[in-house]
BAVOBA-748307 format. One record per residue (C-alpha): residue in three letters; chain; y, x, z. Coordinates in nm, 2 decimals, padded with zeros to 4 digits, m for minus. Each point is the difference from the previous one (the first is absolute). Layout:
(atom 'Ala', 'A', (Y, X, Z));
...
//
This chain:
(atom 'Met', 'A', (00.00, 00.00, 00.00));
(atom 'Asn', 'A', (00.35, 00.12, m00.07));
(atom 'Ala', 'A', (00.22, 00.06, 00.30));
(atom 'Pro', 'A', (00.28, m00.26, 00.05));
(atom 'Leu', 'A', (00.33, 00.10, m00.15));
(atom 'Phe', 'A', (00.19, m00.03, 00.32));
(atom 'Lys', 'A', (m00.24, 00.23, 00.18));
(atom 'Pro', 'A', (00.11, 00.37, m00.05));
(atom 'Arg', 'A', (m00.28, 00.25, m00.04));
(atom 'Ser', 'A', (00.18, 00.30, 00.16));
(atom 'Ile', 'A', (00.06, 00.04, 00.37));
(atom 'Ala', 'A', (00.37, 00.07, m00.08));
(atom 'Gly', 'A', (00.03, m00.33, m00.19));
(atom 'Arg', 'A', (m00.16, m00.19, 00.28));
(atom 'Leu', 'A', (00.23, 00.15, 00.26));
(atom 'Leu', 'A', (00.30, m00.06, m00.22));
(atom 'Met', 'A', (m00.10, m00.36, m00.07));
(atom 'Phe', 'A', (m00.06, m00.06, 00.37));
(atom 'Ser', 'A', (00.33, 00.17, 00.09));
(atom 'Gly', 'A', (00.18, m00.20, m00.26));
(atom 'Ile', 'A', (m00.14, m00.33, 00.13));
(atom 'Phe', 'A', (00.07, 00.10, 00.36));
(atom 'Val', 'A', (00.36, 00.12, m00.07));
(atom 'Thr', 'A', (00.08, m00.32, m00.20));
(atom 'Leu', 'A', (m00.13, m00.22, 00.28));
(atom 'Ala', 'A', (00.18, 00.20, 00.26));
(atom 'Leu', 'A', (00.33, m00.02, m00.19));
(atom 'Val', 'A', (m00.04, m00.38, m00.06));
(atom 'Val', 'A', (m00.07, m00.06, 00.37));
(atom 'Ala', 'A', (00.29, 00.23, 00.09));
(atom 'Ala', 'A', (00.23, m00.18, m00.23));
(atom 'Ile', 'A', (m00.11, m00.34, 00.14));
(atom 'Val', 'A', (00.05, 00.12, 00.36));
(atom 'Leu', 'A', (00.35, 00.15, m00.09));
(atom 'Trp', 'A', (00.09, m00.33, m00.17));
(atom 'Leu', 'A', (m00.10, m00.21, 00.29));
(atom 'Ala', 'A', (00.17, 00.24, 00.25));
(atom 'Leu', 'A', (00.32, 00.00, m00.21));
(atom 'Lys', 'A', (m00.01, m00.38, m00.01));
(atom 'Thr', 'A', (m00.04, m00.02, 00.37));
(atom 'Val', 'A', (00.30, 00.24, 00.06));
(atom 'Val', 'A', (00.22, m00.20, m00.24));
(atom 'Arg', 'A', (m00.11, m00.33, 00.16));
(atom 'Glu', 'A', (00.08, 00.14, 00.34));
(atom 'Gln', 'A', (00.35, 00.11, m00.12));
(atom 'Val', 'A', (00.07, m00.35, m00.15));
(atom 'Asp', 'A', (m00.13, m00.17, 00.32));
(atom 'Gln', 'A', (00.23, 00.22, 00.20));
(atom 'Arg', 'A', (00.30, m00.09, m00.22));
(atom 'Leu', 'A', (m00.08, m00.37, 00.01));
(atom 'Asp', 'A', (m00.07, 00.00, 00.38));
(atom 'Thr', 'A', (00.33, 00.17, 00.05));
(atom 'Gln', 'A', (00.18, m00.27, m00.20));
(atom 'Ile', 'A', (m00.18, m00.27, 00.20));
(atom 'Gly', 'A', (00.10, 00.16, 00.33));
(atom 'Ala', 'A', (00.36, 00.03, m00.12));
(atom 'Leu', 'A', (00.00, m00.37, m00.10));
(atom 'Ala', 'A', (m00.16, m00.11, 00.32));
(atom 'Gly', 'A', (00.28, 00.19, 00.20));
(atom 'Ala', 'A', (00.28, m00.14, m00.21));
(atom 'Val', 'A', (m00.09, m00.37, m00.02));
(atom 'Thr', 'A', (00.20, m00.24, 00.22));
(atom 'Arg', 'A', (00.02, m00.38, 00.05));
(atom 'Asp', 'A', (00.34, m00.17, 00.03));
(atom 'Ala', 'A', (00.09, m00.31, 00.20));
(atom 'Ala', 'A', (m00.12, m00.23, m00.28));
(atom 'Gly', 'A', (m00.34, 00.17, 00.00));
(atom 'Arg', 'A', (00.05, 00.17, m00.33));
(atom 'Ile', 'A', (m00.14, 00.35, m00.04));
(atom 'Ala', 'A', (00.22, 00.29, m00.13));
(atom 'Leu', 'A', (00.02, 00.37, m00.01));
(atom 'Ser', 'A', (00.24, 00.20, 00.22));
(atom 'Ala', 'A', (00.03, 00.26, m00.27));
(atom 'Pro', 'A', (m00.09, 00.04, m00.37));
(atom 'Leu', 'A', (m00.34, 00.16, m00.05));
(atom 'Asp', 'A', (m00.02, 00.02, m00.38));
(atom 'Ala', 'A', (m00.01, 00.38, m00.02));
(atom 'Pro', 'A', (m00.18, 00.16, m00.29));
(atom 'Pro', 'A', (m00.25, m00.09, m00.14));
(atom 'Phe', 'A', (00.04, m00.35, 00.13));
(atom 'Asp', 'A', (00.33, m00.03, m00.19));
(atom 'Arg', 'A', (m00.14, 00.02, m00.35));
(atom 'Pro', 'A', (m00.06, m00.34, m00.16));
(atom 'Ser', 'A', (m00.36, m00.09, m00.10));
(atom 'Ser', 'A', (m00.12, 00.34, 00.11));
(atom 'Gly', 'A', (m00.28, m00.14, 00.22));
(atom 'Trp', 'A', (00.15, 00.15, 00.31));
(atom 'Tyr', 'A', (00.09, m00.32, 00.18));
(atom 'Trp', 'A', (00.03, m00.14, 00.35));
(atom 'Gln', 'A', (m00.01, m00.35, 00.12));
(atom 'Ile', 'A', (00.05, m00.18, 00.34));
(atom 'Asp', 'A', (m00.14, m00.34, 00.04));
(atom 'Asp', 'A', (00.00, m00.23, 00.30));
(atom 'Gly', 'A', (m00.15, m00.30, m00.17));
(atom 'Glu', 'A', (00.33, m00.17, m00.07));
(atom 'Gln', 'A', (00.24, 00.28, m00.10));
(atom 'Arg', 'A', (m00.07, 00.31, m00.21));
(atom 'Leu', 'A', (00.20, 00.33, m00.03));
(atom 'Thr', 'A', (m00.08, 00.23, m00.29));
(atom 'Ser', 'A', (00.11, 00.34, m00.14));
(atom 'Arg', 'A', (00.25, 00.03, m00.27));
(atom 'Ser', 'A', (m00.27, 00.15, m00.23));
(atom 'Leu', 'A', (m00.19, m00.33, 00.02));
(atom 'Met', 'A', (00.29, m00.18, m00.17));
(atom 'Asn', 'A', (m00.03, m00.32, 00.20));
(atom 'Gly', 'A', (m00.37, m00.01, m00.08));
(atom 'Thr', 'A', (m00.29, m00.03, 00.24));
(atom 'Ile', 'A', (m00.31, 00.20, 00.07));
(atom 'Asp', 'A', (m00.33, m00.17, m00.06));
(atom 'Ala', 'A', (m00.22, 00.12, 00.28));
(atom 'Pro', 'A', (m00.28, m00.14, 00.21));
(atom 'Pro', 'A', (00.07, m00.05, 00.38));
(atom 'Pro', 'A', (m00.04, 00.33, 00.19));
(atom 'Arg', 'A', (m00.33, 00.06, 00.17));
(atom 'Gln', 'A', (00.06, 00.02, 00.36));
(atom 'Asp', 'A', (m00.28, 00.13, 00.22));
(atom 'Leu', 'A', (00.02, 00.09, 00.36));
(atom 'Arg', 'A', (00.09, 00.36, m00.07));
(atom 'His', 'A', (00.29, m00.09, m00.23));
(atom 'Met', 'A', (00.12, m00.27, 00.24));
(atom 'Leu', 'A', (00.00, 00.24, 00.30));
(atom 'Met', 'A', (00.14, 00.31, m00.17));
(atom 'Gly', 'A', (00.22, m00.18, m00.25));
(atom 'Met', 'A', (m00.16, 00.21, m00.29));
(atom 'Pro', 'A', (00.08, m00.12, m00.35));
(atom 'Thr', 'A', (m00.29, m00.10, m00.23));
(atom 'Ser', 'A', (m00.06, 00.09, m00.36));
(atom 'Gly', 'A', (m00.06, m00.23, m00.29));
(atom 'Thr', 'A', (00.08, m00.07, m00.36));
(atom 'Gly', 'A', (00.23, m00.26, m00.15));
(atom 'Gly', 'A', (00.25, m00.06, m00.29));
(atom 'Asp', 'A', (00.36, m00.09, m00.08));
(atom 'Arg', 'A', (m00.05, m00.30, m00.21));
(atom 'Gly', 'A', (m00.15, 00.17, m00.31));
(atom 'Arg', 'A', (00.18, 00.32, 00.01));
(atom 'Gly', 'A', (m00.29, 00.21, 00.09));
(atom 'Pro', 'A', (m00.25, 00.07, 00.29));
(atom 'Leu', 'A', (00.14, 00.12, 00.32));
(atom 'Tyr', 'A', (m00.13, 00.19, 00.30));
(atom 'Leu', 'A', (00.13, m00.15, 00.32));
(atom 'Arg', 'A', (00.02, 00.06, 00.37));
(atom 'Gln', 'A', (00.06, m00.30, 00.23));
(atom 'Ala', 'A', (00.08, m00.03, 00.37));
(atom 'Val', 'A', (00.07, m00.30, 00.23));
(atom 'Arg', 'A', (00.29, 00.03, 00.24));
(atom 'Ser', 'A', (00.14, m00.25, 00.25));
(atom 'Ile', 'A', (00.37, m00.06, 00.01));
(atom 'Asp', 'A', (00.12, m00.24, 00.28));
(atom 'Gly', 'A', (m00.35, m00.15, 00.02));
(atom 'Val', 'A', (m00.02, m00.06, m00.38));
(atom 'Ala', 'A', (m00.26, 00.20, m00.21));
(atom 'Leu', 'A', (00.14, 00.19, m00.29));
(atom 'Thr', 'A', (m00.22, 00.13, m00.28));
(atom 'Ile', 'A', (00.15, 00.33, m00.13));
(atom 'Thr', 'A', (m00.13, 00.13, m00.34));
(atom 'Ala', 'A', (00.08, 00.32, m00.17));
(atom 'Thr', 'A', (m00.16, 00.08, m00.34));
(atom 'Ala', 'A', (m00.04, 00.28, m00.25));
(atom 'Pro', 'A', (m00.11, m00.01, m00.36));
(atom 'Met', 'A', (m00.37, 00.09, m00.06));
(atom 'Ile', 'A', (00.11, 00.28, m00.22));
(atom 'Ala', 'A', (00.15, 00.17, 00.31));
(atom 'Leu', 'A', (m00.35, 00.03, 00.13));
(atom 'Val', 'A', (m00.17, 00.14, m00.32));
(atom 'Gly', 'A', (00.29, 00.15, m00.18));
(atom 'Pro', 'A', (00.02, 00.33, 00.21));
(atom 'Ala', 'A', (m00.37, 00.03, m00.01));
(atom 'Leu', 'A', (m00.01, m00.05, m00.38));
(atom 'Arg', 'A', (00.27, 00.27, m00.04));
(atom 'Ala', 'A', (m00.19, 00.23, 00.23));
(atom 'Leu', 'A', (m00.32, m00.08, m00.21));
(atom 'Phe', 'A', (00.19, 00.11, m00.31));
(atom 'Trp', 'A', (00.00, 00.35, 00.14));
(atom 'Leu', 'A', (m00.32, m00.03, 00.19));
(atom 'Val', 'A', (m00.23, m00.06, m00.30));
(atom 'Pro', 'A', (00.12, 00.32, m00.19));
(atom 'Cys', 'A', (m00.03, 00.20, 00.31));
(atom 'Met', 'A', (m00.35, m00.13, 00.06));
(atom 'Leu', 'A', (m00.10, 00.08, m00.35));
(atom 'Leu', 'A', (00.15, 00.35, 00.03));
(atom 'Leu', 'A', (m00.19, 00.04, 00.33));
(atom 'Gly', 'A', (m00.32, m00.12, m00.17));
(atom 'Leu', 'A', (00.05, 00.26, m00.28));
(atom 'Val', 'A', (00.06, 00.28, 00.25));
(atom 'Leu', 'A', (m00.30, m00.10, 00.21));
(atom 'Met', 'A', (m00.22, m00.01, m00.31));
(atom 'Ala', 'A', (00.12, 00.34, m00.11));
(atom 'Gly', 'A', (m00.07, 00.13, 00.34));
(atom 'Thr', 'A', (m00.34, m00.16, m00.01));
(atom 'Leu', 'A', (m00.08, 00.15, m00.33));
(atom 'Trp', 'A', (00.11, 00.35, 00.12));
(atom 'Gln', 'A', (m00.21, m00.05, 00.32));
(atom 'Ile', 'A', (m00.30, m00.10, m00.20));
(atom 'Arg', 'A', (00.04, 00.30, m00.23));
(atom 'Phe', 'A', (00.04, 00.23, 00.30));
(atom 'Gly', 'A', (m00.28, m00.16, 00.19));
(atom 'Leu', 'A', (m00.25, 00.01, m00.29));
(atom 'Arg', 'A', (00.09, 00.36, m00.08));
(atom 'Pro', 'A', (m00.30, 00.15, 00.19));
(atom 'Leu', 'A', (m00.23, m00.23, m00.21));
(atom 'Thr', 'A', (00.16, 00.13, m00.32));
(atom 'Ser', 'A', (m00.04, 00.36, 00.13));
(atom 'Met', 'A', (m00.37, m00.08, 00.08));
(atom 'Ala', 'A', (m00.06, m00.14, m00.34));
(atom 'Ala', 'A', (00.16, 00.31, m00.16));
(atom 'Asn', 'A', (m00.23, 00.23, 00.22));
(atom 'Ile', 'A', (m00.31, m00.21, m00.11));
(atom 'Asp', 'A', (00.11, 00.05, m00.37));
(atom 'Ala', 'A', (00.02, 00.38, 00.08));
(atom 'Ile', 'A', (m00.35, m00.01, 00.14));
(atom 'Asn', 'A', (m00.12, m00.18, m00.32));
(atom 'Arg', 'A', (00.17, 00.27, m00.21));
(atom 'Gly', 'A', (m00.16, 00.28, 00.21));
(atom 'Glu', 'A', (00.33, 00.12, 00.14));
(atom 'Arg', 'A', (m00.08, m00.09, 00.36));
(atom 'Ala', 'A', (m00.33, m00.01, 00.19));
(atom 'Arg', 'A', (00.10, m00.23, 00.29));
(atom 'Leu', 'A', (00.28, m00.23, 00.10));
(atom 'Pro', 'A', (00.27, 00.17, 00.22));
(atom 'Glu', 'A', (00.04, m00.12, 00.36));
(atom 'Glu', 'A', (00.21, m00.32, 00.01));
(atom 'Ala', 'A', (00.29, m00.01, 00.24));
(atom 'Ser', 'A', (00.01, m00.38, 00.01));
(atom 'Ala', 'A', (m00.23, m00.14, 00.27));
(atom 'Glu', 'A', (m00.11, m00.29, m00.23));
(atom 'Leu', 'A', (m00.12, 00.22, m00.28));
(atom 'Ala', 'A', (m00.15, 00.28, 00.20));
(atom 'Pro', 'A', (m00.33, m00.17, 00.06));
(atom 'Leu', 'A', (m00.02, m00.09, m00.37));
(atom 'Ser', 'A', (00.06, 00.36, m00.10));
(atom 'Leu', 'A', (m00.26, 00.13, 00.25));
(atom 'Lys', 'A', (m00.26, m00.25, m00.12));
(atom 'Thr', 'A', (00.08, 00.08, m00.37));
(atom 'Asn', 'A', (m00.04, 00.37, 00.06));
(atom 'Ala', 'A', (m00.33, m00.06, 00.18));
(atom 'Leu', 'A', (m00.13, m00.21, m00.29));
(atom 'Leu', 'A', (00.11, 00.28, m00.24));
(atom 'Ala', 'A', (m00.18, 00.26, 00.21));
(atom 'Ala', 'A', (m00.31, m00.21, 00.02));
(atom 'Ser', 'A', (00.01, m00.05, m00.38));
(atom 'Asp', 'A', (00.05, 00.37, m00.07));
(atom 'Glu', 'A', (m00.29, 00.08, 00.24));
(atom 'Arg', 'A', (m00.23, m00.24, m00.18));
(atom 'Leu', 'A', (00.11, 00.13, m00.34));
(atom 'Ala', 'A', (m00.06, 00.36, 00.11));
(atom 'Ala', 'A', (m00.34, m00.08, 00.14));
(atom 'Thr', 'A', (m00.09, m00.18, m00.32));
(atom 'Arg', 'A', (00.11, 00.30, m00.21));
(atom 'Met', 'A', (m00.19, 00.24, 00.22));
(atom 'Gln', 'A', (m00.32, m00.21, m00.03));
(atom 'Phe', 'A', (00.03, 00.02, m00.38));
(atom 'Ala', 'A', (00.07, 00.37, 00.02));
(atom 'Asn', 'A', (m00.29, 00.06, 00.23));
(atom 'Leu', 'A', (m00.22, m00.21, m00.23));
(atom 'Ala', 'A', (00.11, 00.21, m00.30));
(atom 'His', 'A', (m00.07, 00.32, 00.20));
(atom 'Gly', 'A', (m00.34, m00.14, 00.10));
(atom 'Leu', 'A', (m00.09, m00.06, m00.36));
(atom 'Lys', 'A', (00.14, 00.32, m00.13));
(atom 'Thr', 'A', (m00.26, 00.22, 00.18));
(atom 'Pro', 'A', (m00.31, m00.17, m00.15));
(atom 'Val', 'A', (00.16, m00.02, m00.34));
(atom 'Ala', 'A', (00.07, 00.37, 00.01));
(atom 'Ser', 'A', (m00.35, 00.06, 00.10));
(atom 'Leu', 'A', (m00.12, m00.22, m00.28));
(atom 'Leu', 'A', (00.21, 00.20, m00.25));
(atom 'Leu', 'A', (m00.16, 00.33, 00.14));
(atom 'Ala', 'A', (m00.35, m00.14, m00.02));
(atom 'Leu', 'A', (00.03, m00.12, m00.36));
(atom 'Asp', 'A', (m00.07, 00.26, m00.27));
(atom 'Glu', 'A', (m00.14, 00.04, m00.35));
(atom 'Gln', 'A', (m00.36, m00.05, 00.12));
(atom 'Asn', 'A', (00.04, m00.33, 00.18));
(atom 'Asp', 'A', (00.29, m00.13, m00.21));
(atom 'Pro', 'A', (m00.04, 00.14, m00.35));
(atom 'Lys', 'A', (00.24, m00.24, m00.17));
(atom 'Gly', 'A', (00.26, 00.03, 00.27));
(atom 'Ala', 'A', (00.04, m00.38, 00.04));
(atom 'Leu', 'A', (m00.05, 00.02, 00.38));
(atom 'Arg', 'A', (00.23, 00.30, 00.04));
(atom 'Gly', 'A', (00.27, m00.19, m00.20));
(atom 'Leu', 'A', (m00.04, m00.31, 00.22));
(atom 'Ala', 'A', (00.01, 00.21, 00.32));
(atom 'Ala', 'A', (00.31, 00.19, m00.13));
(atom 'Arg', 'A', (00.17, m00.34, m00.07));
(atom 'Ile', 'A', (m00.08, m00.11, 00.36));
(atom 'Asp', 'A', (00.13, 00.33, 00.14));
(atom 'Asn', 'A', (00.32, m00.03, m00.20));
(atom 'Arg', 'A', (00.06, m00.36, 00.14));
(atom 'Ile', 'A', (m00.06, 00.12, 00.35));
(atom 'Lys', 'A', (00.25, 00.29, m00.05));
(atom 'His', 'A', (00.25, m00.24, m00.14));
(atom 'His', 'A', (m00.02, m00.23, 00.30));
(atom 'Leu', 'A', (00.01, 00.29, 00.24));
(atom 'Ala', 'A', (00.32, 00.13, m00.17));
(atom 'Ala', 'A', (00.16, m00.35, 00.02));
(atom 'Ala', 'A', (m00.09, m00.02, 00.37));
(atom 'Arg', 'A', (00.14, 00.36, 00.05));
(atom 'Arg', 'A', (00.34, m00.10, m00.15));
(atom 'Val', 'A', (00.02, m00.31, 00.21));
(atom 'Met', 'A', (m00.10, 00.16, 00.33));
(atom 'Ala', 'A', (00.23, 00.30, m00.06));
(atom 'Ser', 'A', (00.30, m00.24, m00.03));
(atom 'Ser', 'A', (m00.10, m00.21, 00.30));
(atom 'Asn', 'A', (00.10, 00.07, 00.36));
(atom 'Asn', 'A', (m00.20, m00.29, 00.13));
(atom 'Val', 'A', (m00.34, 00.16, 00.07));
(atom 'Ala', 'A', (m00.18, 00.07, 00.32));
(atom 'Ser', 'A', (00.08, 00.28, 00.23));
(atom 'Thr', 'A', (m00.26, 00.24, 00.13));
(atom 'Asp', 'A', (00.03, 00.25, 00.29));
(atom 'Leu', 'A', (m00.11, 00.34, m00.14));
(atom 'Ala', 'A', (m00.08, 00.15, 00.34));
(atom 'Ala', 'A', (m00.22, m00.28, 00.10));
(atom 'Ser', 'A', (m00.19, m00.02, m00.33));
(atom 'Ile', 'A', (m00.06, 00.38, 00.00));
(atom 'Ala', 'A', (m00.13, m00.01, 00.35));
(atom 'Asp', 'A', (m00.24, m00.28, m00.08));
(atom 'Leu', 'A', (m00.13, 00.19, m00.31));
(atom 'His', 'A', (m00.05, 00.31, 00.20));
(atom 'Arg', 'A', (m00.22, m00.19, 00.25));
(atom 'Ala', 'A', (m00.21, m00.14, m00.28));
(atom 'Ile', 'A', (m00.03, 00.30, m00.23));
(atom 'Gly', 'A', (m00.02, 00.25, 00.29));
(atom 'Gln', 'A', (m00.32, m00.17, 00.12));
(atom 'Ile', 'A', (m00.16, 00.04, m00.35));
(atom 'Tyr', 'A', (00.07, 00.38, 00.00));
(atom 'Ala', 'A', (m00.03, 00.05, 00.38));
(atom 'Glu', 'A', (m00.29, 00.26, m00.04));
(atom 'Arg', 'A', (00.23, 00.23, m00.20));
(atom 'Ser', 'A', (00.26, 00.03, 00.29));
(atom 'Ile', 'A', (00.30, m00.01, m00.24));
(atom 'Ala', 'A', (00.33, 00.01, 00.19));
(atom 'Phe', 'A', (00.25, m00.28, m00.09));
(atom 'Asp', 'A', (00.37, 00.07, 00.05));
(atom 'Thr', 'A', (00.29, m00.25, m00.06));
(atom 'Asp', 'A', (00.37, 00.04, m00.01));
(atom 'Ile', 'A', (00.15, m00.35, m00.07));
(atom 'Thr', 'A', (00.35, m00.12, 00.06));
(atom 'Glu', 'A', (00.02, m00.28, 00.25));
(atom 'Arg', 'A', (00.06, m00.35, m00.12));
(atom 'Leu', 'A', (m00.07, 00.08, m00.37));
(atom 'Trp', 'A', (m00.10, m00.32, m00.17));
(atom 'Val', 'A', (m00.08, m00.02, m00.37));
(atom 'Ala', 'A', (00.06, m00.31, m00.22));
(atom 'Cys', 'A', (m00.36, m00.05, m00.10));
(atom 'Asp', 'A', (m00.29, m00.22, 00.09));
(atom 'Glu', 'A', (m00.20, 00.13, 00.29));
(atom 'Ser', 'A', (m00.33, m00.02, m00.19));
(atom 'Asp', 'A', (00.15, 00.19, m00.29));
(atom 'Val', 'A', (00.13, 00.27, 00.23));
(atom 'Glu', 'A', (m00.34, 00.04, 00.16));
(atom 'Glu', 'A', (m00.17, 00.03, m00.34));
(atom 'Met', 'A', (00.24, 00.26, m00.12));
(atom 'Leu', 'A', (00.01, 00.21, 00.32));
(atom 'Gly', 'A', (m00.37, m00.06, 00.06));
(atom 'Asn', 'A', (m00.10, 00.15, m00.35));
(atom 'Leu', 'A', (00.23, 00.30, 00.06));
(atom 'Ile', 'A', (m00.10, 00.07, 00.36));
(atom 'Asp', 'A', (m00.37, m00.05, m00.09));
(atom 'Asn', 'A', (00.03, 00.25, m00.28));
(atom 'Ala', 'A', (00.18, 00.25, 00.23));
(atom 'Phe', 'A', (m00.29, m00.03, 00.26));
(atom 'Lys', 'A', (m00.26, 00.02, m00.27));
(atom 'Trp', 'A', (00.14, 00.34, m00.14));
(atom 'Ala', 'A', (00.16, 00.15, 00.32));
(atom 'Thr', 'A', (m00.14, 00.30, 00.16));
(atom 'Ser', 'A', (00.14, m00.04, 00.35));
(atom 'Arg', 'A', (00.33, m00.20, 00.00));
(atom 'Val', 'A', (00.18, m00.30, m00.15));
(atom 'Thr', 'A', (00.38, m00.04, 00.05));
(atom 'Val', 'A', (00.19, m00.32, m00.07));
(atom 'Arg', 'A', (00.38, 00.00, 00.00));
(atom 'Ala', 'A', (00.25, m00.28, m00.07));
(atom 'Arg', 'A', (00.37, 00.02, m00.02));
(atom 'Arg', 'A', (00.27, m00.23, m00.14));
(atom 'Asp', 'A', (00.17, 00.12, m00.31));
(atom 'Gly', 'A', (00.28, m00.24, m00.08));
(atom 'Pro', 'A', (m00.15, m00.33, m00.11));
(atom 'Thr', 'A', (m00.36, 00.13, m00.01));
(atom 'Ala', 'A', (m00.25, 00.13, 00.25));
(atom 'Arg', 'A', (m00.15, 00.34, m00.10));
(atom 'Ile', 'A', (m00.36, 00.03, 00.13));
(atom 'Thr', 'A', (m00.19, 00.33, m00.05));
(atom 'Ile', 'A', (m00.37, 00.03, 00.07));
(atom 'Glu', 'A', (m00.12, 00.37, 00.01));
(atom 'Asp', 'A', (m00.35, 00.15, 00.03));
(atom 'Asp', 'A', (m00.11, 00.36, 00.02));
(atom 'Gly', 'A', (m00.29, m00.05, m00.24));
(atom 'Pro', 'A', (m00.06, 00.17, m00.34));
(atom 'Gly', 'A', (00.28, m00.19, m00.17));
(atom 'Ile', 'A', (00.02, m00.08, m00.37));
(atom 'Pro', 'A', (00.10, 00.23, m00.28));
(atom 'Pro', 'A', (00.36, m00.06, m00.12));
(atom 'Asp', 'A', (m00.13, m00.08, m00.35));
(atom 'Arg', 'A', (m00.22, m00.28, 00.14));
(atom 'Leu', 'A', (00.26, m00.17, 00.22));
(atom 'Ala', 'A', (00.10, m00.25, m00.28));
(atom 'Ala', 'A', (m00.36, m00.06, m00.11));
(atom 'Val', 'A', (m00.13, m00.11, 00.33));
(atom 'Met', 'A', (00.25, m00.28, 00.01));
(atom 'Gln', 'A', (m00.18, m00.16, m00.29));
(atom 'Pro', 'A', (m00.25, m00.28, 00.08));
(atom 'Gly', 'A', (m00.36, 00.12, 00.03));
(atom 'Val', 'A', (00.09, 00.37, m00.01));
(atom 'Arg', 'A', (m00.17, 00.20, 00.29));
(atom 'Glu', 'A', (00.07, 00.37, 00.07));
(atom 'Asp', 'A', (m00.34, 00.06, 00.16));
(atom 'Glu', 'A', (m00.30, m00.21, m00.11));
(atom 'Thr', 'A', (m00.21, 00.12, 00.30));
(atom 'Val', 'A', (00.21, m00.18, 00.24));
(atom 'Pro', 'A', (m00.05, m00.38, 00.04));
(atom 'Gly', 'A', (00.27, m00.21, m00.16));
(atom 'Asn', 'A', (00.10, m00.20, m00.30));
(atom 'Gly', 'A', (00.31, 00.17, m00.12));
(atom 'Phe', 'A', (00.23, m00.31, 00.03));
(atom 'Gly', 'A', (00.16, 00.07, 00.35));
(atom 'Leu', 'A', (00.30, 00.20, m00.12));
(atom 'Ser', 'A', (00.07, m00.23, m00.30));
(atom 'Ile', 'A', (m00.01, m00.31, 00.22));
(atom 'Val', 'A', (00.25, 00.17, 00.24));
(atom 'Asn', 'A', (00.22, 00.09, m00.29));
(atom 'Glu', 'A', (m00.01, m00.36, m00.14));
(atom 'Leu', 'A', (00.07, m00.16, 00.34));
(atom 'Ala', 'A', (00.29, 00.24, 00.07));
(atom 'Gly', 'A', (00.15, m00.07, m00.34));
(atom 'Leu', 'A', (m00.03, m00.37, 00.07));
(atom 'Tyr', 'A', (00.24, 00.03, 00.28));
(atom 'Gly', 'A', (00.23, 00.24, m00.18));
(atom 'Gly', 'A', (m00.14, 00.31, 00.17));
(atom 'Ser', 'A', (m00.19, 00.30, m00.13));
(atom 'Leu', 'A', (m00.29, 00.24, 00.07));
(atom 'Val', 'A', (00.02, 00.37, m00.07));
(atom 'Leu', 'A', (m00.27, 00.26, 00.05));
(atom 'Glu', 'A', (00.10, 00.35, 00.09));
(atom 'Ala', 'A', (m00.17, 00.32, 00.09));
(atom 'Asn', 'A', (00.03, 00.08, 00.37));
(atom 'Asp', 'A', (00.19, 00.31, 00.10));
(atom 'Ala', 'A', (m00.31, 00.18, 00.14));
(atom 'Ala', 'A', (m00.30, m00.19, m00.11));
(atom 'Gly', 'A', (m00.10, m00.35, m00.07));
(atom 'Leu', 'A', (00.18, m00.29, m00.15));
(atom 'Arg', 'A', (00.32, m00.19, 00.08));
(atom 'Cys', 'A', (00.04, m00.36, m00.09));
(atom 'Val', 'A', (00.36, m00.13, 00.00));
(atom 'Leu', 'A', (00.02, m00.38, 00.02));
(atom 'Cys', 'A', (00.35, m00.17, m00.03));
(atom 'Leu', 'A', (00.03, m00.36, 00.10));
(atom 'Pro', 'A', (00.32, m00.21, 00.05));
(atom 'Val', 'A', (00.11, m00.05, 00.35));
(atom 'Thr', 'A', (00.07, m00.35, 00.15));
(atom 'Val', 'A', (00.37, m00.09, m00.03));
(atom 'Gly', 'A', (00.18, m00.03, 00.34));
(atom 'Val', 'A', (m00.26, 00.20, 00.20));
(atom 'Ala', 'A', (00.13, 00.34, 00.11));
(atom 'Gly', 'A', (m00.21, 00.30, m00.07));
//
């Protein structure tokens, strides 16, 4: 189903839509409240003016000997002096009526004043509405006063426009101000959304950098809300890299496992058992495919920093205990000189296979001593395995690295140990070099990448 048109798909759009609705409702409510408050203030001012006029009329009204009412002083001050203005006053005793000059001998049409106990005791005027015989609606205040025992109804009025006019004039300025305020608030909200979502934009850019291979992990987030997401994402990336590295190593190990029997098969085939060369051609094709996949795995693993870490000292100690028991009757001394906390970025089983082959060869050919040294040399660990045996002639050092080549056929072995070590080392971007020892014997120099972040 398609998403509704009114529902934004982005977080920024949703926040902006919600803020727009909220700001609009808030401004409408504020405008209504201000309008009502302004009307109340204007009404109170009009009430005060009308009540003042009623009080002045009540103080100035008199009654003569004939019982007629009159004013002791003229009270047609502005605005009660403007004809048909709606600002009127009227005094009525039921028989006689006094009116303001502005009423122009007319009368005010008004219902009788509501007189409850509070108004009767306190003499408070009451509010109401009326008219002046078709001239327009009036807002009026009425009070009942007693003069010489006769009740007088005193009415003072104002035109209805006097109540809403000032509020309408204020609304003329209030509406543009509210609109301007709304625009300012929306602009501030937009800036706030952009600023608030900036960490998300930065995280998206970092994820793109990871996809392009420019970063390995997301940086630590300063915002408390995104920090757990960053940590979980990095943990997911690490787990994915570990699974990928393990899968690659399994394929590489499988290729290594197949390489030895295929190499043996190539050595076993000759003109006698394969006169047409068909089997040798097929075995050669298999060997080429294995070499191709090993080379691909080597390139991938050499560019990856997400492989396992192995403690060299612990692995060498374990190998010495196992191999030393095999050659215990020969009483060969085993010396080590290994830098503390030296870890290599290789799988533990591969490290044991490489070092196991080299140390086993050293014990096999040594006369009295085997020495293993390990030092960090920049980004690699340089591991040397030395023995004091007969050694290998310099012109044979390269040959014995080939699969199936043995220097002495009288000693048990298959001739694949050094080639396997060389292949595994290359798989991790390392190397194996054979050198003649200074005095006698052979020196094997194995270089492997160290684990990033672990001090040597």
